C-alpha positions in Angstrom: -6.9 24.5 -23.6 -9.7 24.4 -21.6 -11.6 21.3 -20.7 -14.7 23.2 -19.3 -17.8 21.7 -20.6 -15.8 18.7 -22.1 -18.3 15.5 -21.6 -16.5 12.2 -20.9 -16.3 10.5 -24.4 -15.5 7.2 -22.6 -17.6 4.3 -23.2 -19.4 2.7 -19.9 -17.4 -0.5 -20.3 -14.1 2.0 -20.3 -15.1 3.8 -17.6 -16.1 0.5 -15.7 -12.7 -1.2 -15.9 -10.9 1.9 -14.6 -12.8 1.7 -11.2 -11.2 -0.6 -9.1 -12.3 -1.4 -5.3 -10.2 1.1 -3.7 -8.9 3.8 -6.3 -9.0 4.1 -9.8 -6.5 2.7 -12.1 -5.9 1.9 -16.0 -4.1 2.6 -19.1 -3.4 5.3 -20.5 -5.3 6.9 -22.7 -7.5 3.6 -23.4 -9.1 3.3 -19.9 -8.1 6.7 -18.4 -7.6 10.1 -20.2 -8.3 13.9 -19.8 -11.8 13.8 -20.3 -13.0 10.7 -17.5 -10.4 12.9 -15.3 -12.1 16.0 -16.1 -15.6 13.9 -15.1 -14.3 12.2 -12.0 -13.8 16.2 -10.9 -16.8 16.8 -11.4 -18.4 13.6 -9.8 -16.1 14.0 -6.7 -17.0 17.4 -6.7 -21.4 16.8 -6.9 -21.7 13.4 -4.7 -19.2 14.9 -1.3 -19.5 18.8 -2.0 -16.2 19.7 -0.8 -15.1 23.6 -0.4 -12.1 22.9 -1.2 -9.5 19.7 -2.1 -5.8 19.1 -2.2 -4.6 17.2 -5.6 -1.2 16.0 -6.0 0.5 14.2 -9.1 3.1 11.5 -9.3 6.2 11.5 -12.0 4.4 9.7 -14.8 4.3 11.4 -18.2 0.3 11.4 -18.2 0.1 12.5 -14.7 0.1 16.0 -15.2 -2.2 16.3 -18.0 -4.7 14.3 -16.0 -3.7 16.6 -13.3 -5.0 19.8 -15.1 -8.0 18.2 -16.2 -9.5 16.6 -13.0 -8.6 20.4 -11.6 -11.0 22.0 -14.2 -13.8 19.4 -13.3 -13.4 20.3 -9.8 -13.5 23.9 -10.3 -15.9 23.6 -12.6 -18.4 22.8 -9.8 -16.8 26.0 -7.6 -14.4 23.8 -5.6 -11.3 25.4 -4.5 -8.2 23.2 -5.7 -4.9 23.2 -3.2 -2.5 21.9 -5.9 0.6 20.9 -4.3 2.5 19.6 -7.6 4.7 16.8 -7.7 4.8 14.6 -4.7 4.0 11.0 -2.9 0.6 9.9 -1.9 1.3 10.2 1.6 1.9 14.0 0.7 -1.7 14.1 0.1 -2.5 12.2 3.3 -0.4 14.4 5.0 -2.1 17.6 3.1 -5.4 17.4 4.0 -5.9 17.1 7.8 -3.3 19.7 7.8 -4.5 22.3 5.8 -8.3 21.5 6.7 -8.8 20.6 3.7 -12.4 18.8 3.0 -10.9 16.3 0.3 -8.2 14.9 -1.5 -7.0 13.4 -4.9 -3.8 11.7 -5.9 -2.7 10.8 -9.6 -0.8 7.7 -9.3 -0.8 4.1 -10.7 1.7 3.2 -7.7 3.9 0.1 -8.7 1.7 -0.7 -11.7 3.9 -0.3 -15.4 4.8 3.2 -17.0 1.9 3.2 -19.6 -0.9 2.9 -16.7 -2.1 5.7 -14.3 -5.1 6.5 -11.9 -5.8 8.4 -8.5 -6.8 7.7 -5.2 -9.3 9.8 -3.3 -9.4 10.5 0.3 -12.3 12.8 1.9 -11.9 15.2 5.0 -9.5 13.9 7.5 -8.0 12.1 5.2 -10.3 8.6 5.4 -10.4 6.7 2.3 -12.7 6.8 -0.3 -13.7 3.1 -1.6 -16.1 1.3 -3.7 -18.5 1.4 -0.4 -18.0 4.6 0.4 -18.3 6.9 -2.7 -16.4 5.0 -6.1 -18.9 2.9 -7.1 -21.3 5.9 -6.7 -19.1 8.2 -8.9 -19.0 5.9 -11.7 -22.9 5.8 -11.9 -23.0 9.8 -12.2 -20.4 9.4 -14.9 -21.8 6.6 -17.1 -25.5 8.0 -16.7 -24.5 11.3 -17.5 -25.3 13.2 -14.0 -23.0 15.6 -13.6 -23.3 19.3 -13.1 -20.9 22.4 -13.3 -21.7 25.5 -11.3 -21.7 29.0 -12.6 -19.3 29.9 -10.2 -15.7 28.9 -10.9 -13.5 28.2 -8.3 -9.6 28.8 -7.4 -6.4 27.2 -7.8 -3.6 27.7 -5.0 -0.4 26.7 -5.3 1.4 25.3 -2.2 4.8 23.5 -1.2 4.0 21.6 1.8 7.6 20.3 2.0 9.1 22.0 5.1 5.7 20.8 7.3 5.7 17.3 6.0 9.4 16.7 6.8 8.9 18.3 10.0 6.0 15.7 10.9 8.3 12.9 9.6 11.2 13.7 12.0 8.9 14.3 14.6 8.5 10.3 15.2 11.5 9.7 17.1 14.5 11.7 18.4 17.5 12.3 15.9 20.1 12.7 18.3 19.6 9.5 19.1 20.9 8.4 15.4 24.1 6.1 15.0 26.2 7.0 12.1 25.1 4.7 9.3 25.2 3.8 5.3 22.1 3.4 4.1 21.7 2.1 0.3 18.3 3.7 -1.1 16.4 2.5 -4.2 13.6 4.9 -5.4 13.2 2.7 -8.4 12.7 6.5 -10.7 9.7 7.3 -8.5 8.9 9.9 -5.9 10.6 8.8 -3.0 14.2 10.2 -4.1 12.9 13.7 -3.6 12.0 13.2 0.0 15.0 11.5 0.9 16.5 14.3 -0.3 14.9 16.4 1.7 15.7 14.1 4.4 19.6 14.3 4.2 20.4 17.1 6.2 18.6 16.7 9.4 20.1 13.1 9.4 23.7 11.1 10.5 23.8 9.2 7.6 25.8 8.5 4.5 22.9 7.8 1.6 23.7 5.7 -1.8 21.5 6.5 -4.2 20.4 4.2 -7.2 17.9 4.9 -9.6 16.9 8.0 -7.6 16.3 10.5 -9.6 12.1 10.9 -10.3 11.5 9.9 -14.2 8.2 8.6 -15.6 9.8 6.2 -18.2 10.9 4.4 -15.7 13.8 3.2 -17.2 14.9 0.3 -14.7 11.6 -1.4 -15.1 8.3 -1.5 -13.3 8.5 0.5 -9.6 7.7 -2.6 -7.8 10.5 -3.7 -5.4 8.2 -6.9 -4.1 9.0 -8.5 -7.7 11.6 -11.0 -7.7 13.4 -9.4 -10.5 13.7 -5.9 -9.2 15.8 -7.0 -5.6 18.6 -8.2 -7.5 19.9 -4.6 -8.3 19.4 -3.5 -4.3 20.8 -6.5 -2.9 24.2 -6.0 -5.2 24.5 -3.0 -4.8 23.7 -3.1 -1.0 27.1 -5.5 -0.5 29.3 -3.8 -2.9 29.2 0.0 -1.1 29.2 -2.2 2.3 25.8 -0.2 3.7 23.9 -1.2 6.6 20.7 -1.8 5.5 18.9 -1.0 1.5 15.7 0.3 1.2 13.3 0.5 -1.8 10.2 1.9 -3.0 7.5 1.5 -5.3 6.3 4.4 -7.4 4.2 6.7 -5.1 6.2 5.6 -2.0 3.4 4.6 0.1 5.1 1.1 0.7 8.4 0.5 1.5 10.5 -2.7 1.6 14.1 -3.9 3.2 16.9 -5.6 2.8 19.5 -6.3 5.4 23.3 -5.6 5.8 23.8 -9.4 4.0 21.7 -8.2 1.2 18.5 -10.5 2.3 15.2 -9.1 1.7 13.5 -9.0 4.6 9.3 -9.6 4.9 7.2 -7.7 5.4 5.4 -9.6 8.2 8.9 -9.4 10.2 9.1 -5.5 10.1 5.2 -5.4 11.3 6.3 -7.4 14.1 9.0 -5.2 14.8 7.6 -1.9 14.3 4.8 -3.6 16.7 7.0 -4.5 19.3 9.0 -1.2 19.6 5.7 1.3 19.3 4.1 -0.1 22.0 4.5 1.8 25.4 1.4 1.2 27.4 -0.8 -2.1 28.3 -3.7 -2.3 26.5 -2.6 -0.4 23.3 -4.1 -1.6 20.1 -2.1 -3.0 17.0 -4.3 -3.7 14.0 -2.9 -6.5 11.4 -4.0 -8.4 8.6 -5.3 -12.0 8.3 -2.7 -13.2 6.2 0.4 -13.7 8.7 -0.4 -13.2 12.5 1.5 -15.7 15.0 4.6 -13.4 15.2 3.8 -10.4 15.2 0.7 -11.6 17.8 3.6 -13.6 20.0 5.1 -10.1 20.1 2.6 -7.5 20.8 0.6 -9.6 23.5 4.1 -10.6 25.5 4.2 -6.6 25.8 0.8 -6.4 27.4 -1.1 -5.2 23.8 -3.8 -6.0 22.4 -3.6 -7.2 18.4 -6.6 -6.9 16.2 -7.0 -9.0 13.2 -8.3 -7.2 10.0 -9.6 -8.0 6.8 -6.5 -6.9 4.0 -6.8 -3.5 1.9 -5.7 -0.3 3.3 -9.7 0.9 3.5 -10.6 -2.0 6.1 -7.4 -1.5 8.1 -7.9 2.4 8.6 -11.3 1.9 8.8 -10.7 -0.6 12.1 -7.4 1.8 13.1 -10.3 4.8 13.6 -12.7 2.5 15.6 -10.0 1.4 17.9 -8.1 4.2 18.0 -5.0 1.6 17.2 -1.1 2.5 17.5 -0.2 0.9 14.6 -1.1 -1.2 11.6 1.0 -3.4 9.5 0.1 -5.3 6.6 2.9 -7.9 4.9 3.0 -6.4 1.6 4.6 -3.6 3.2 1.7 -0.9 3.9 2.6 0.6 7.8 -0.2 2.8 9.1 0.3 5.2 12.2 -2.3 7.1 14.4 0.1 9.7 14.2 0.0 9.8 10.7 -4.0 10.4 10.5 -4.4 6.6 10.4 -3.0 6.7 6.9 0.1 5.2 5.8 3.6 6.2 4.8 6.8 4.6 3.1 8.8 7.1 5.0 8.0 6.3 8.6 8.6 2.9 8.9 12.5 3.1 8.1 13.5 6.1 9.9 11.8 4.2 12.8 14.0 1.0 11.6 17.2 3.2 11.8 16.1 4.4 15.1 15.8 1.0 16.3 19.0 -0.3 15.2 20.4 2.9 16.6 18.8 2.1 20.4 20.0 -1.0 20.4 22.6 -1.0 18.3 22.0 -4.0 16.2 21.9 -4.7 12.6 19.1 -5.4 11.1 19.5 -8.8 11.0 20.1 -9.7 14.4 16.9 -7.8 15.3 14.9 -10.2 12.6 16.4 -13.5 13.0 14.6 -14.8 15.8 11.2 -13.7 14.6 12.3 -15.9 11.1 13.8 -18.8 13.4 10.7 -18.5 15.7 7.9 -18.1 12.7 8.8 -18.8 9.2 6.9 -18.0 6.3 6.1 -19.2 2.8 5.9 -15.5 1.1 2.9 -14.9 -0.3 1.9 -17.0 -3.4 -0.5 -16.2 -6.2 -2.4 -18.7 -7.4 -4.7 -18.5 -10.6 -8.1 -20.4 -10.4 -10.7 -20.4 -11.1 -14.0 -21.6 -9.1 -12.9 -19.9 -5.7 -15.4 -20.8 -3.6 -15.4 -24.5 -4.6 -11.5 -24.6 -3.7 -12.2 -22.6 0.0 -14.5 -25.1 0.5 -12.6 -27.9 -0.3 -9.7 -27.1 1.5 -12.2 -26.1 4.8 -13.0 -29.8 4.5 -10.0 -31.6 3.5 -8.1 -29.8 6.9 -11.3 -28.9 8.9 -10.6 -32.6 11.1 -7.2 -31.6 12.5 -8.3 -28.0 12.7 -8.2 -25.4 16.2 -9.8 -22.7 14.7 -11.6 -21.5 11.1 -12.0 -18.0 10.4 -13.6 -16.3 7.1 -12.5 -12.6 8.5 -11.0 -12.6 4.6 -11.0 -15.6 2.7 -10.1 -18.7 4.8 -7.7 -19.0 7.6 -7.2 -22.6 9.4 -5.0 -22.7 12.5 -3.3 -26.2 13.4 -1.1 -27.0 16.3 2.2 -26.4 14.8 1.2 -24.1 11.3 -1.4 -22.1 9.8 -2.5 -20.5 6.3 -4.2 -18.1 4.9 -6.2 -18.1 1.4 -7.7 -15.2 0.3 -9.0 -14.1 -3.6 -7.1 -10.9 -4.5 -8.8 -7.7 -4.4 -7.0 -6.1 -7.5 -6.1 -8.8 -9.5 -7.7 -12.4 -10.9 -5.7 -14.5 -8.5 -5.9 -16.3 -5.3 -3.2 -15.3 -2.7 -1.9 -18.1 -0.3 0.3 -17.9 2.7 1.9 -20.4 5.2 3.4 -19.5 8.7 4.6 -22.4 11.3 6.2 -22.7 14.3 9.9 -23.1 13.8 9.7 -25.6 11.0 10.6 -24.5 7.5 10.1 -27.8 6.0 6.7 -28.4 6.9 5.9 -25.1 5.2 7.5 -26.9 2.2 5.4 -29.7 2.6 2.3 -27.7 3.4 2.4 -25.7 -0.1 3.0 -28.5 -2.1 0.0 -30.2 -0.3 -1.9 -27.5 -1.2 -0.9 -26.7 -4.6 -1.7 -30.9 -5.0 -5.6 -30.0 -3.9 -6.0 -27.0 -6.1 -4.5 -28.2 -9.0 -6.5 -31.4 -8.5 -10.1 -29.6 -8.5 -8.5 -27.2 -11.8 -8.0 -31.0 -13.5 -11.2 -32.1 -12.6 -13.0 -29.1 -13.5 -11.2 -29.2 -16.8 -12.3 -32.8 -17.2 -15.7 -32.1 -16.8 -15.4 -29.0 -19.2 -14.0 -31.2 -22.4 -17.0 -34.0 -21.5 -19.9 -31.1 -21.9 
């Protein structure tokens, strides 16, 4: 069934809800469906006017039909489509510059539940497209009916890029230096398992695989290793198999997460520090980090003669700053790792390949590589806070702590630095939440005290607001 000439039958509010700050994402088929996908294809073509576009999709049940509709929308506007089929998001990031394509679209809802789907967009060179760089205008074009097709249809070609992609991943280190290890890998029934299988013949590792086969029903639940309830299975399987390390991914594997040989989940903050320290080879090389937790990576990088640049959180901001600075590496505590030699994009495969290389090089376990960082710079982990009146809360926190603060910045939300501790409080880019992160200098008890203190201030504000509302 062709979708040519189909007009979106979605309401303006449905389209609005699907368009987010960095991507399109919503519940299928209520907020995102084939009709909207077709219109998105036309809007992308009309706005960016690419000659050709790479399209990939994840394993979600609705991804194939959404991909077909999106492609129909693109080719109706004379755009040639390179369909790379089932893949992870970073394979689209790789394919666009590798194939000299002028754009790329990935059908995925990443770590969301199975009834969600969505799209991520890049233009030439895999430069991300966000609200400020095109998504808002695409939404307007759809809701206002400003979509035009062309009399000449584009062509569809089908291409497997796996061999070239795997070759590029392996170029980040010398495989001959790797030691024999046992790795527990949890793909969460997403797309990572396929890539592990392709890498396996090139590596001296024994892989213990759980939830390995792609399955859009996600029988083990939401493919999000950051959820506390999803960590236990990986940790227990690692210990039972006596593996040296465990790696887990989200659904489209643009993020990866680590467990040490003891089954302990390692905060992404320390992985950023480990990778930054290993990648810096020359003085003056630049590393981009997000504002949430900074002291550990700052300490490591500056001691090696590198330059730390603190950016607003979010892949669009990190990638833009990396290009501006020609930065070697960028890292977020949320599990996103960006590499200059990967077209300034994030990869969920390169980090674990580098970590196992570091373990081999120094003949140390992951806990031995990480423990000193954890002890020197303990952190709270990200605390999600449901709160109204975000501006009032930030102002109250600033006034409460200002007298003792050594440094205040507003790069992303509110960051305040003191002699022995630091916090960042910011609004989420994707959810109606505050996100709180606290770090200290070798004082875990101080972190626990400050978490209670800040939460007391926030709760006091909210109780005060509720009292005022009740009086009204």
